[in-house]
C-alpha positions, 0 to 999 in steps of 0.5 A: 500499500502507498502508506507503507512508503511512509516507513521507508528511509528514502521517504523520510529523506525525501520529506526532510528535504522538502520540509527543510526549505521552510522549517527547522526540523526537530523531529521527523518520523513515521507513524501508524494509525489503524495500520495506515502509515504516515509521517509526522514532523515537529519544527519551527518556521524559518520565516514569517511573523513571530517565527522564532516563537512558533512550534509547527506540527505536521502529519501526513497520511497518504493512501491510494484514495488521497492525502490528508495533512494535519498542520497545527501550530502553538508557541515554542514555550509550550510545545509539549502540551500542544504535541499531546493535543496534536497527537490525539487529533492525528489519531481522530483524523480519518485517512482517505 
């Protein structure tokens, strides 16, 4: 299945290359929800208003029917609390 690619080192390398243009990446790894693989990224934007104080969470899931991207933001001061909520949202999103 296409979602299985999310766990492959080459896929993570490709994602890192794409994300690094606009984010400083703190974490990039694959995850699974109900047997469907995805990629999650934690980081901060390299530009934009107040970018130094922003924490970005992005989760991408791909299936043969399409792609779902969850993008969330909070402050760098409290990322751990945001991550807990964002992880819950990620598991609640239905893949296409």
